[in-house]
MIDOSE-1310 file (N, C-alpha, C; in nm, 2 decimals, decimal comma, always signed):
residues 284
mart	+0,11/-0,12/+0,01/-0,02/-0,02/+0,00/+0,07/+0,15/+0,01; +0,17/+0,15/+0,07/+0,33/+0,23/+0,10/+0,36/+0,27/-0,05; +0,39/+0,12/-0,14/+0,47/+0,17/-0,23/+0,38/+0,22/-0,32; +0,23/+0,15/-0,32/+0,14/+0,22/-0,40/+0,09/+0,42/-0,37
arav	+0,09/+0,42/-0,30/+0,07/+0,57/-0,26/+0,18/+0,64/-0,31; +0,34/+0,59/-0,30/+0,41/+0,70/-0,34/+0,38/+0,69/-0,47; +0,36/+0,57/-0,56/+0,36/+0,61/-0,73/+0,25/+0,71/-0,73; +0,16/+0,69/-0,68/+0,03/+0,77/-0,73/+0,10/+0,94/-0,70
rsrr	+0,17/+0,97/-0,56/+0,24/+1,06/-0,57/+0,35/+1,12/-0,65; +0,37/+1,03/-0,69/+0,53/+1,04/-0,78/+0,39/+1,08/-0,98; +0,31/+1,01/-0,96/+0,28/+1,02/-1,08/+0,17/+1,18/-1,10; +0,15/+1,20/-0,97/+0,07/+1,35/-0,96/+0,19/+1,47/-1,02
agmw	+0,31/+1,45/-0,93/+0,42/+1,56/-0,90/+0,44/+1,55/-1,06; +0,49/+1,43/-1,06/+0,51/+1,44/-1,26/+0,42/+1,49/-1,36; +0,27/+1,47/-1,35/+0,17/+1,57/-1,44/+0,15/+1,69/-1,39; +0,17/+1,74/-1,26/+0,22/+1,89/-1,25/+0,33/+1,95/-1,30
whsr	+0,45/+1,87/-1,33/+0,56/+1,96/-1,36/+0,49/+1,95/-1,49; +0,49/+1,86/-1,57/+0,43/+1,86/-1,74/+0,35/+1,95/-1,76; +0,24/+1,95/-1,67/+0,11/+2,08/-1,70/+0,25/+2,25/-1,69; +0,31/+2,25/-1,59/+0,35/+2,42/-1,55/+0,47/+2,38/-1,67
rvgw	+0,54/+2,28/-1,73/+0,61/+2,34/-1,85/+0,56/+2,36/-1,97; +0,46/+2,29/-2,00/+0,34/+2,29/-2,09/+0,31/+2,50/-2,11; +0,25/+2,51/-1,98/+0,22/+2,62/-1,97/+0,31/+2,73/-1,99; +0,45/+2,68/-1,96/+0,53/+2,81/-1,97/+0,60/+2,84/-2,10
lala	+0,53/+2,67/-2,19/+0,58/+2,70/-2,32/+0,50/+2,79/-2,39; +0,37/+2,75/-2,36/+0,25/+2,84/-2,41/+0,29/+2,98/-2,40; +0,32/+3,01/-2,29/+0,30/+3,18/-2,23/+0,43/+3,24/-2,31; +0,56/+3,15/-2,35/+0,67/+3,21/-2,42/+0,65/+3,26/-2,58
vlai	+0,50/+3,14/-2,64/+0,47/+3,16/-2,75/+0,39/+3,27/-2,79; +0,30/+3,29/-2,65/+0,21/+3,37/-2,68/+0,31/+3,50/-2,65; +0,41/+3,49/-2,61/+0,55/+3,63/-2,60/+0,61/+3,69/-2,67; +0,63/+3,54/-2,79/+0,69/+3,59/-2,92/+0,63/+3,62/-3,00
catg	+0,50/+3,56/-3,01/+0,40/+3,65/-3,09/+0,34/+3,78/-3,04; +0,37/+3,84/-2,98/+0,31/+3,95/-2,88/+0,38/+4,00/-2,95; +0,54/+4,03/-2,92/+0,68/+4,08/-2,96/+0,69/+4,15/-3,14; +0,66/+3,99/-3,19/+0,68/+3,96/-3,33/+0,57/+3,97/-3,44
cgil	+0,46/+3,81/-3,43/+0,35/+3,83/-3,49/+0,28/+3,92/-3,50; +0,25/+4,02/-3,41/+0,20/+4,10/-3,41/+0,23/+4,22/-3,49; +0,36/+4,27/-3,48/+0,36/+4,36/-3,58/+0,39/+4,33/-3,75; +0,36/+4,25/-3,80/+0,42/+4,20/-3,90/+0,31/+4,27/-3,97
pppp	+0,36/+4,35/-4,09/+0,28/+4,48/-4,19/+0,19/+4,41/-4,25; +0,04/+4,42/-4,27/-0,07/+4,33/-4,42/+0,04/+4,34/-4,52; +0,00/+4,24/-4,64/+0,05/+4,29/-4,71/+0,02/+4,37/-4,82; +0,10/+4,42/-4,93/+0,01/+4,49/-5,03/-0,11/+4,47/-5,06
davv	-0,21/+4,55/-5,07/-0,33/+4,48/-5,14/-0,36/+4,57/-5,27; -0,27/+4,67/-5,35/-0,28/+4,73/-5,46/-0,16/+4,76/-5,52; -0,19/+4,80/-5,66/-0,04/+4,82/-5,75/-0,05/+4,96/-5,80; +0,04/+4,98/-5,83/+0,07/+5,12/-5,92/+0,18/+5,06/-6,09
tgva	+0,05/+5,06/-6,17/+0,12/+5,01/-6,29/+0,12/+5,14/-6,38; +0,17/+5,06/-6,51/+0,24/+5,15/-6,57/+0,38/+5,12/-6,69; +0,45/+5,17/-6,70/+0,58/+5,10/-6,84/+0,68/+5,21/-6,83; +0,82/+5,14/-6,77/+0,96/+5,21/-6,76/+1,00/+5,20/-6,91
yarq	+1,03/+5,28/-6,98/+1,08/+5,27/-7,10/+1,19/+5,36/-7,11; +1,27/+5,39/-7,24/+1,41/+5,46/-7,29/+1,36/+5,48/-7,43; +1,40/+5,65/-7,48/+1,33/+5,65/-7,59/+1,46/+5,54/-7,69; +1,58/+5,52/-7,65/+1,70/+5,46/-7,76/+1,69/+5,31/-7,70
rffi	+1,79/+5,24/-7,79/+1,77/+5,12/-7,74/+1,90/+5,12/-7,67; +1,91/+5,03/-7,57/+2,06/+5,03/-7,46/+2,10/+4,88/-7,44; +2,21/+4,84/-7,46/+2,24/+4,70/-7,42/+2,27/+4,71/-7,30; +2,23/+4,63/-7,24/+2,24/+4,65/-7,09/+2,34/+4,52/-7,02
psgg	+2,48/+4,56/-6,94/+2,57/+4,44/-6,92/+2,52/+4,35/-6,82; +2,61/+4,24/-6,83/+2,52/+4,15/-6,72/+2,56/+4,18/-6,59; +2,50/+4,15/-6,52/+2,49/+4,18/-6,38/+2,35/+4,30/-6,34; +2,32/+4,35/-6,48/+2,22/+4,46/-6,43/+2,10/+4,44/-6,34
afev	+1,96/+4,50/-6,27/+1,93/+4,49/-6,21/+1,81/+4,59/-6,22; +1,69/+4,58/-6,18/+1,64/+4,73/-6,23/+1,52/+4,73/-6,09; +1,51/+4,84/-6,05/+1,41/+4,89/-5,92/+1,36/+5,04/-5,97; +1,23/+5,02/-5,92/+1,16/+5,11/-5,93/+1,09/+5,13/-5,79
vvld	+1,07/+5,24/-5,74/+1,00/+5,26/-5,60/+0,87/+5,38/-5,60; +0,76/+5,37/-5,53/+0,67/+5,48/-5,52/+0,72/+5,57/-5,37; +0,74/+5,70/-5,40/+0,82/+5,74/-5,29/+0,68/+5,88/-5,24; +0,71/+5,89/-5,09/+0,61/+5,97/-5,00/+0,75/+6,12/-5,01
vtda	+0,71/+6,21/-5,08/+0,83/+6,35/-5,09/+0,72/+6,48/-5,06; +0,65/+6,39/-4,95/+0,53/+6,53/-4,90/+0,66/+6,64/-4,83; +0,76/+6,59/-4,76/+0,81/+6,64/-4,64/+0,94/+6,67/-4,76; +0,96/+6,83/-4,80/+1,10/+6,82/-4,84/+1,26/+6,87/-4,75
dapp	+1,21/+6,85/-4,62/+1,33/+6,86/-4,56/+1,36/+6,76/-4,50; +1,30/+6,62/-4,51/+1,30/+6,49/-4,48/+1,36/+6,38/-4,60; +1,42/+6,31/-4,59/+1,45/+6,18/-4,62/+1,28/+6,12/-4,73; +1,30/+6,08/-4,84/+1,19/+6,05/-4,87/+1,15/+5,87/-4,83
livg	+1,04/+5,86/-4,84/+0,99/+5,75/-4,76/+0,94/+5,64/-4,89; +0,97/+5,51/-4,85/+0,94/+5,42/-4,95/+0,82/+5,38/-4,96; +0,66/+5,41/-5,03/+0,59/+5,34/-4,94/+0,56/+5,21/-5,06; +0,63/+5,15/-5,18/+0,60/+5,02/-5,26/+0,71/+5,03/-5,38
rqtl	+0,75/+4,93/-5,37/+0,86/+4,89/-5,43/+0,88/+4,76/-5,54; +0,92/+4,78/-5,69/+0,93/+4,65/-5,76/+1,10/+4,64/-5,78; +1,13/+4,52/-5,80/+1,25/+4,48/-5,85/+1,28/+4,38/-5,91; +1,36/+4,39/-6,02/+1,40/+4,26/-6,13/+1,56/+4,22/-6,15
eefe	+1,53/+4,08/-6,08/+1,71/+4,11/-6,11/+1,73/+4,01/-6,22; +1,89/+3,99/-6,28/+1,91/+3,94/-6,42/+1,85/+4,05/-6,54; +1,87/+4,20/-6,50/+1,77/+4,23/-6,57/+1,85/+4,26/-6,72; +1,77/+4,24/-6,82/+1,87/+4,28/-6,94/+1,83/+4,37/-7,07
rlpv	+1,69/+4,42/-7,03/+1,60/+4,52/-7,15/+1,50/+4,58/-7,08; +1,46/+4,71/-7,16/+1,38/+4,83/-7,16/+1,30/+4,78/-7,27; +1,17/+4,78/-7,31/+1,10/+4,86/-7,16/+1,05/+4,73/-7,05; +1,01/+4,77/-6,95/+0,94/+4,68/-6,86/+0,82/+4,69/-6,80
tlri	+0,68/+4,63/-6,80/+0,57/+4,64/-6,71/+0,57/+4,70/-6,54; +0,53/+4,79/-6,52/+0,52/+4,82/-6,39/+0,38/+4,75/-6,35; +0,41/+4,68/-6,21/+0,33/+4,65/-6,10/+0,37/+4,66/-5,98; +0,38/+4,79/-5,92/+0,44/+4,81/-5,80/+0,37/+4,78/-5,69
pyrs	+0,39/+4,69/-5,62/+0,29/+4,67/-5,46/+0,30/+4,76/-5,40; +0,16/+4,79/-5,31/+0,20/+4,92/-5,22/+0,08/+4,87/-5,18; +0,06/+4,91/-4,98/-0,08/+4,92/-4,94/-0,16/+5,01/-4,97; -0,26/+5,03/-4,99/-0,38/+5,12/-5,04/-0,38/+5,23/-4,88
aeiv	-0,37/+5,21/-4,78/-0,39/+5,26/-4,66/-0,32/+5,35/-4,67; -0,18/+5,33/-4,71/-0,07/+5,41/-4,69/+0,00/+5,53/-4,76; -0,17/+5,55/-4,89/-0,12/+5,66/-4,95/-0,23/+5,75/-4,92; -0,21/+5,86/-4,88/-0,30/+5,91/-4,79/-0,33/+6,03/-4,90
pdrr	-0,45/+6,07/-4,88/-0,48/+6,20/-4,99/-0,41/+6,32/-4,98; -0,37/+6,38/-4,86/-0,33/+6,54/-4,87/-0,13/+6,51/-4,87; -0,09/+6,39/-4,90/+0,06/+6,37/-4,89/+0,05/+6,36/-5,06; +0,21/+6,36/-5,10/+0,29/+6,38/-5,22/+0,34/+6,25/-5,28
yvvr	+0,30/+6,18/-5,38/+0,36/+6,09/-5,43/+0,48/+6,10/-5,54; +0,56/+6,00/-5,55/+0,60/+6,03/-5,69/+0,69/+5,89/-5,72; +0,69/+5,84/-5,87/+0,78/+5,68/-5,89/+0,89/+5,74/-5,95; +1,02/+5,66/-5,91/+1,15/+5,70/-5,97/+1,19/+5,57/-6,02
amvs	+1,21/+5,52/-6,12/+1,32/+5,40/-6,13/+1,47/+5,44/-6,18; +1,51/+5,33/-6,18/+1,67/+5,29/-6,19/+1,72/+5,18/-6,23; +1,81/+5,19/-6,31/+1,92/+5,06/-6,34/+2,02/+5,07/-6,30; +2,07/+4,93/-6,24/+2,22/+4,93/-6,22/+2,27/+4,87/-6,25
vngi	+2,40/+4,82/-6,27/+2,52/+4,73/-6,33/+2,56/+4,67/-6,21; +2,57/+4,51/-6,15/+2,68/+4,53/-6,03/+2,72/+4,61/-5,91; +2,57/+4,67/-5,93/+2,58/+4,78/-5,77/+2,58/+4,97/-5,86; +2,64/+4,97/-5,95/+2,64/+5,10/-5,99/+2,54/+5,13/-6,05
awma	+2,50/+5,28/-6,03/+2,37/+5,34/-6,12/+2,39/+5,37/-6,26; +2,31/+5,31/-6,36/+2,37/+5,28/-6,47/+2,30/+5,39/-6,56; +2,10/+5,40/-6,51/+2,02/+5,44/-6,58/+1,93/+5,51/-6,47; +1,82/+5,60/-6,51/+1,78/+5,67/-6,38/+1,65/+5,73/-6,45
segv	+1,52/+5,75/-6,39/+1,41/+5,81/-6,45/+1,46/+5,94/-6,46; +1,40/+6,04/-6,55/+1,40/+6,18/-6,60/+1,27/+6,23/-6,49; +1,30/+6,36/-6,42/+1,18/+6,44/-6,40/+1,14/+6,36/-6,25; +0,98/+6,47/-6,28/+0,91/+6,38/-6,21/+0,79/+6,31/-6,23
nplq	+0,75/+6,21/-6,18/+0,66/+6,12/-6,21/+0,54/+6,14/-6,10; +0,44/+6,22/-6,10/+0,41/+6,17/-5,97/+0,25/+6,11/-5,98; +0,22/+6,09/-5,87/+0,11/+5,95/-5,86/-0,03/+6,03/-5,84; -0,11/+6,00/-5,90/-0,19/+6,04/-5,92/-0,32/+5,98/-5,76
rdpa	-0,39/+6,09/-5,69/-0,47/+6,08/-5,57/-0,55/+5,95/-5,61; -0,67/+5,95/-5,71/-0,75/+5,88/-5,77/-0,69/+5,77/-5,80; -0,73/+5,64/-5,66/-0,69/+5,48/-5,74/-0,71/+5,43/-5,83; -0,81/+5,49/-5,94/-0,82/+5,44/-6,08/-0,74/+5,51/-6,17
yrhv	-0,65/+5,57/-6,10/-0,57/+5,65/-6,21/-0,45/+5,64/-6,17; -0,40/+5,54/-6,12/-0,23/+5,50/-6,04/-0,18/+5,44/-6,17; -0,19/+5,50/-6,27/-0,11/+5,47/-6,38/+0,00/+5,55/-6,41; +0,15/+5,51/-6,38/+0,27/+5,60/-6,41/+0,37/+5,56/-6,56
dvll	+0,36/+5,63/-6,64/+0,46/+5,55/-6,75/+0,58/+5,65/-6,67; +0,71/+5,58/-6,69/+0,84/+5,66/-6,64/+0,99/+5,61/-6,83; +0,96/+5,75/-6,80/+1,15/+5,70/-6,91/+1,27/+5,74/-6,83; +1,37/+5,65/-6,86/+1,45/+5,63/-6,78/+1,57/+5,67/-6,97
qplp	+1,67/+5,77/-6,86/+1,83/+5,83/-6,96/+1,92/+5,75/-6,86; +2,04/+5,71/-6,98/+2,13/+5,67/-6,90/+2,24/+5,78/-6,83; +2,24/+5,79/-6,72/+2,34/+5,85/-6,61/+2,47/+5,90/-6,64; +2,56/+6,00/-6,66/+2,67/+6,05/-6,64/+2,80/+5,95/-6,62
rnaa	+2,91/+5,88/-6,72/+2,98/+5,80/-6,62/+3,13/+5,86/-6,68; +3,20/+5,89/-6,56/+3,28/+5,95/-6,56/+3,37/+5,91/-6,40; +3,48/+5,99/-6,37/+3,57/+5,96/-6,23/+3,48/+5,98/-6,12; +3,38/+6,06/-6,13/+3,32/+6,12/-6,04/+3,19/+6,02/-5,97
teqa	+3,17/+5,96/-6,08/+3,00/+5,85/-6,08/+3,03/+5,72/-6,12; +3,18/+5,68/-6,14/+3,22/+5,56/-6,16/+3,20/+5,40/-5,99; +3,18/+5,50/-5,90/+3,12/+5,40/-5,80/+3,00/+5,40/-5,77; +2,93/+5,55/-5,78/+2,78/+5,55/-5,80/+2,69/+5,45/-5,73
avpl	+2,64/+5,40/-5,62/+2,52/+5,30/-5,65/+2,37/+5,41/-5,62; +2,39/+5,53/-5,63/+2,24/+5,62/-5,67/+2,28/+5,75/-5,77; +2,22/+5,79/-5,84/+2,27/+5,94/-5,89/+2,28/+6,01/-5,85; +2,34/+6,10/-5,86/+2,36/+6,27/-5,83/+2,24/+6,33/-5,78
aqty	+2,16/+6,38/-5,90/+2,05/+6,46/-5,93/+1,94/+6,35/-5,83; +1,81/+6,41/-5,82/+1,69/+6,39/-5,71/+1,69/+6,28/-5,67; +1,84/+6,30/-5,59/+1,87/+6,26/-5,44/+1,88/+6,32/-5,31; +1,81/+6,30/-5,26/+1,84/+6,34/-5,09/+1,92/+6,29/-5,06
wklt	+2,01/+6,39/-5,05/+2,16/+6,41/-4,99/+2,15/+6,46/-4,84; +2,17/+6,40/-4,71/+2,17/+6,44/-4,57/+2,35/+6,48/-4,55; +2,36/+6,58/-4,50/+2,49/+6,63/-4,43/+2,48/+6,56/-4,36; +2,63/+6,48/-4,32/+2,72/+6,39/-4,19/+2,85/+6,45/-4,19
evdg	+2,94/+6,55/-4,28/+3,08/+6,57/-4,20/+3,08/+6,73/-4,29; +3,15/+6,80/-4,16/+3,15/+6,94/-4,24/+3,28/+6,95/-4,19; +3,45/+6,97/-4,31/+3,56/+6,98/-4,29/+3,61/+6,88/-4,21; +3,59/+6,75/-4,20/+3,61/+6,61/-4,14/+3,54/+6,62/-4,01
malp	+3,42/+6,69/-3,98/+3,33/+6,70/-3,82/+3,25/+6,60/-3,85; +3,17/+6,54/-3,76/+3,08/+6,46/-3,80/+2,97/+6,57/-3,78; +2,87/+6,53/-3,79/+2,76/+6,62/-3,79/+2,63/+6,52/-3,73; +2,66/+6,63/-3,57/+2,52/+6,62/-3,46/+2,37/+6,58/-3,54
papa	+2,34/+6,48/-3,46/+2,16/+6,46/-3,51/+2,08/+6,59/-3,48; +2,01/+6,64/-3,56/+1,96/+6,74/-3,58/+1,84/+6,75/-3,44; +1,88/+6,93/-3,38/+1,78/+6,88/-3,27/+1,62/+6,88/-3,30; +1,53/+6,84/-3,21/+1,36/+6,85/-3,24/+1,39/+6,95/-3,30
grpq	+1,25/+6,90/-3,40/+1,20/+7,04/-3,48/+1,27/+7,13/-3,53; +1,40/+7,01/-3,58/+1,50/+7,13/-3,71/+1,50/+7,04/-3,78; +1,49/+7,09/-3,91/+1,55/+6,97/-4,02/+1,65/+6,91/-4,03; +1,70/+6,84/-4,11/+1,82/+6,77/-4,17/+1,86/+6,83/-4,23
ahlv	+2,00/+6,91/-4,19/+2,08/+6,98/-4,31/+2,12/+6,87/-4,44; +2,08/+6,96/-4,60/+2,08/+6,82/-4,64/+2,09/+6,92/-4,81; +2,09/+6,90/-4,90/+2,13/+6,94/-5,02/+2,03/+6,83/-5,15; +1,94/+6,87/-5,23/+1,91/+6,80/-5,36/+1,91/+6,85/-5,50
vqpq	+2,00/+6,80/-5,57/+2,05/+6,83/-5,73/+1,92/+6,84/-5,78; +1,86/+6,94/-5,87/+1,72/+6,95/-5,93/+1,77/+7,04/-6,11; +1,83/+6,89/-6,18/+1,91/+6,93/-6,30/+1,79/+7,01/-6,38; +1,65/+6,96/-6,37/+1,58/+7,06/-6,47/+1,51/+7,18/-6,46
egri	+1,55/+7,21/-6,31/+1,53/+7,36/-6,26/+1,67/+7,45/-6,26; +1,78/+7,35/-6,27/+1,90/+7,44/-6,24/+1,95/+7,49/-6,13; +1,89/+7,42/-6,02/+1,93/+7,46/-5,91/+1,94/+7,33/-5,81; +1,99/+7,40/-5,69/+2,01/+7,28/-5,59/+1,93/+7,35/-5,45
tgsg	+1,86/+7,28/-5,40/+1,77/+7,35/-5,31/+1,86/+7,24/-5,22; +1,83/+7,28/-5,02/+1,84/+7,18/-4,95/+1,80/+7,31/-4,81; +1,84/+7,24/-4,71/+1,83/+7,30/-4,57/+2,00/+7,31/-4,49; +2,02/+7,45/-4,42/+2,14/+7,43/-4,34/+2,13/+7,37/-4,18
gcnp	+2,04/+7,34/-4,20/+1,95/+7,30/-4,05/+1,89/+7,39/-3,96; +1,90/+7,47/-4,04/+1,79/+7,62/-3,98/+1,69/+7,68/-4,05; +1,75/+7,77/-4,20/+1,72/+7,81/-4,29/+1,73/+7,75/-4,39; +1,60/+7,71/-4,49/+1,65/+7,65/-4,63/+1,69/+7,77/-4,74
fiat	+1,76/+7,66/-4,86/+1,81/+7,75/-4,92/+1,80/+7,72/-5,09; +1,83/+7,79/-5,19/+1,83/+7,78/-5,31/+2,00/+7,81/-5,37; +2,04/+7,74/-5,48/+2,18/+7,77/-5,51/+2,16/+7,74/-5,68; +2,23/+7,80/-5,73/+2,27/+7,83/-5,85/+2,40/+7,75/-5,92
yems	+2,43/+7,67/-5,95/+2,51/+7,56/-6,01/+2,58/+7,55/-6,13; +2,70/+7,51/-6,13/+2,75/+7,46/-6,29/+2,82/+7,34/-6,27; +2,80/+7,23/-6,38/+2,87/+7,09/-6,35/+2,89/+7,05/-6,46; +3,03/+7,04/-6,52/+3,10/+6,93/-6,60/+3,22/+6,84/-6,59
ggdl	+3,16/+6,72/-6,62/+3,22/+6,56/-6,55/+3,18/+6,58/-6,40; +3,32/+6,60/-6,34/+3,34/+6,56/-6,20/+3,34/+6,71/-6,14; +3,36/+6,84/-6,22/+3,36/+6,96/-6,17/+3,25/+7,04/-6,11; +3,23/+7,12/-6,05/+3,09/+7,08/-5,91/+3,11/+7,25/-5,90
rigs	+3,06/+7,36/-5,92/+3,10/+7,50/-5,88/+2,97/+7,53/-5,85; +2,93/+7,58/-5,73/+2,81/+7,61/-5,66/+2,79/+7,79/-5,69; +2,73/+7,86/-5,75/+2,71/+7,99/-5,74/+2,60/+8,04/-5,61; +2,52/+8,15/-5,68/+2,46/+8,24/-5,54/+2,38/+8,13/-5,49
idsg	+2,39/+8,14/-5,32/+2,28/+8,11/-5,25/+2,18/+8,18/-5,17; +2,06/+8,17/-5,22/+1,96/+8,22/-5,16/+1,96/+8,15/-5,07; +1,96/+8,27/-4,92/+1,93/+8,15/-4,79/+1,83/+8,25/-4,70; +1,77/+8,17/-4,59/+1,71/+8,28/-4,49/+1,70/+8,34/-4,38
lrlc	+1,68/+8,42/-4,30/+1,74/+8,47/-4,23/+1,70/+8,43/-4,09; +1,66/+8,37/-4,06/+1,62/+8,29/-3,93/+1,75/+8,27/-3,82; +1,76/+8,31/-3,73/+1,82/+8,30/-3,62/+1,83/+8,19/-3,54; +1,92/+8,08/-3,53/+1,88/+8,01/-3,51/+2,02/+7,96/-3,39
fdtg	+2,02/+7,95/-3,22/+2,13/+7,95/-3,16/+2,20/+7,80/-3,15; +2,10/+7,72/-3,19/+2,19/+7,59/-3,15/+2,24/+7,53/-3,32; +2,17/+7,57/-3,45/+2,21/+7,52/-3,53/+2,27/+7,61/-3,65; +2,32/+7,77/-3,57/+2,34/+7,86/-3,68/+2,47/+7,86/-3,72
laeg	+2,57/+7,81/-3,63/+2,69/+7,81/-3,65/+2,72/+7,69/-3,76; +2,66/+7,59/-3,72/+2,72/+7,43/-3,85/+2,64/+7,49/-3,96; +2,55/+7,58/-3,97/+2,49/+7,60/-4,09/+2,59/+7,67/-4,15; +2,68/+7,81/-4,11/+2,73/+7,88/-4,15/+2,83/+7,81/-4,22
lyle	+2,90/+7,68/-4,10/+3,00/+7,69/-4,19/+2,98/+7,56/-4,33; +2,86/+7,51/-4,29/+2,80/+7,45/-4,45/+2,83/+7,53/-4,54; +2,75/+7,64/-4,53/+2,72/+7,72/-4,66/+2,87/+7,76/-4,71; +2,97/+7,77/-4,62/+3,07/+7,88/-4,67/+3,13/+7,74/-4,71
alra	+3,13/+7,60/-4,68/+3,24/+7,53/-4,75/+3,14/+7,46/-4,90; +3,02/+7,49/-4,92/+2,95/+7,48/-4,97/+2,97/+7,58/-5,10; +2,99/+7,69/-5,05/+3,04/+7,80/-5,24/+3,25/+7,74/-5,25; +3,26/+7,68/-5,14/+3,39/+7,67/-5,18/+3,48/+7,53/-5,26
aehy	+3,32/+7,45/-5,29/+3,37/+7,31/-5,32/+3,40/+7,39/-5,52; +3,48/+7,23/-5,54/+3,49/+7,24/-5,70/+3,47/+7,13/-5,77; +3,53/+7,03/-5,70/+3,42/+6,92/-5,80/+3,37/+6,79/-5,66; +3,33/+6,71/-5,73/+3,23/+6,57/-5,67/+3,22/+6,48/-5,69
rieg	+3,21/+6,36/-5,59/+3,27/+6,23/-5,66/+3,16/+6,17/-5,56; +3,13/+6,04/-5,59/+2,98/+5,97/-5,54/+3,04/+5,86/-5,51; +3,05/+5,81/-5,37/+3,10/+5,66/-5,32/+3,00/+5,57/-5,29; +2,96/+5,52/-5,32/+2,86/+5,35/-5,27/+2,72/+5,48/-5,29
rqlv	+2,67/+5,53/-5,20/+2,53/+5,62/-5,12/+2,63/+5,74/-5,06; +2,73/+5,79/-5,10/+2,82/+5,89/-5,02/+2,83/+5,98/-5,12; +2,76/+6,11/-5,09/+2,86/+6,20/-5,20/+2,99/+6,25/-5,13; +3,07/+6,32/-5,17/+3,17/+6,40/-5,15/+3,18/+6,55/-5,21
lara	+3,20/+6,64/-5,18/+3,25/+6,76/-5,18/+3,34/+6,81/-5,16; +3,45/+6,84/-5,27/+3,58/+6,87/-5,23/+3,63/+6,96/-5,31; +3,75/+7,04/-5,28/+3,89/+7,15/-5,36/+4,02/+7,10/-5,32; +4,05/+7,16/-5,48/+4,19/+7,17/-5,46/+4,24/+7,19/-5,37
dgpg	+4,37/+7,08/-5,31/+4,45/+7,16/-5,19/+4,61/+7,14/-5,25; +4,67/+7,20/-5,37/+4,80/+7,16/-5,40/+4,78/+7,03/-5,49; +4,89/+7,03/-5,58/+4,93/+6,93/-5,72/+4,90/+6,77/-5,66; +4,79/+6,77/-5,70/+4,76/+6,62/-5,69/+4,65/+6,59/-5,61
kekv	+4,66/+6,68/-5,48/+4,60/+6,65/-5,35/+4,47/+6,76/-5,37; +4,36/+6,70/-5,31/+4,23/+6,71/-5,20/+4,26/+6,80/-5,08; +4,08/+6,86/-5,08/+4,07/+6,86/-4,96/+3,96/+6,87/-4,95; +3,89/+6,74/-4,89/+3,70/+6,70/-4,82/+3,68/+6,83/-4,78
llrf	+3,55/+6,88/-4,82/+3,47/+6,96/-4,75/+3,39/+6,95/-4,67; +3,31/+6,87/-4,80/+3,15/+6,78/-4,72/+3,16/+6,63/-4,75; +3,06/+6,63/-4,68/+3,03/+6,48/-4,69/+2,85/+6,46/-4,68; +2,80/+6,33/-4,77/+2,66/+6,32/-4,77/+2,62/+6,18/-4,83
eape	+2,50/+6,12/-4,75/+2,46/+6,00/-4,74/+2,35/+6,00/-4,76; +2,27/+5,88/-4,84/+2,18/+5,87/-4,93/+2,06/+5,82/-4,84; +2,01/+5,89/-4,76/+1,97/+5,79/-4,64/+1,79/+5,72/-4,73; +1,83/+5,57/-4,72/+1,70/+5,51/-4,73/+1,57/+5,46/-4,62
lrlk	+1,46/+5,49/-4,63/+1,40/+5,53/-4,52/+1,24/+5,45/-4,61; +1,21/+5,35/-4,52/+1,06/+5,28/-4,58/+0,96/+5,31/-4,45; +0,84/+5,27/-4,51/+0,73/+5,27/-4,41/+0,71/+5,13/-4,30; +0,69/+5,14/-4,19/+0,71/+5,01/-4,11/+0,53/+4,90/-4,13
């Protein structure tokens, strides 16, 4: 009898321990789902249609890739947000039929959206869409045809992962000194080269500015700069150094997703004045 009682108690203890372990496992699964499963975004439920094309026939070397994105460009002082993206690997020729997936709930009526496309070869920007290709607000008319043009290929762009023009370039360094994050409520110091308008727009971190420029190959000279007169005690000094360095720039080059502006500093030498990066932000 004693032996039987001990066996029953042992069996009950084992069942209790098993049920407790199962309970812990269930709680762990719930915790994982609470932190991971619940934040998975819903899948795309709409597409932007269209055609990406070129006016001439181009031979695209091996290693070609095609990418087209829908961007939220409402805030001119912030990097554009990627709303939808379509990519093609082992890309060989244009035209391309566009079917850019996106979540319809993320297209807000009072915001501004554009479509941009690019062809790269082994990670180097080779062609890019020209001008501005706006996305219509009416879902029934979200069809955009995109014209691509070959990008300039020279020593300044041979390592470029993104084009110089129409890219949001966020300032990261001034004269070798890293730029701190923008204070709350202040725009990021940046610039955007807009060749169709013949100007550069941007912000010094306090005031917006518009500048004229001339470019030939890798040479880049900034002309007049029109900037606001707002006084900012926290970013005013950095803004002054930024605009002064911008005026002194003589040439540029793109290294991956970084833009470098520099000037000559003696025979065969250069002084790097400014560094920028092209951030890529996606809606969550």
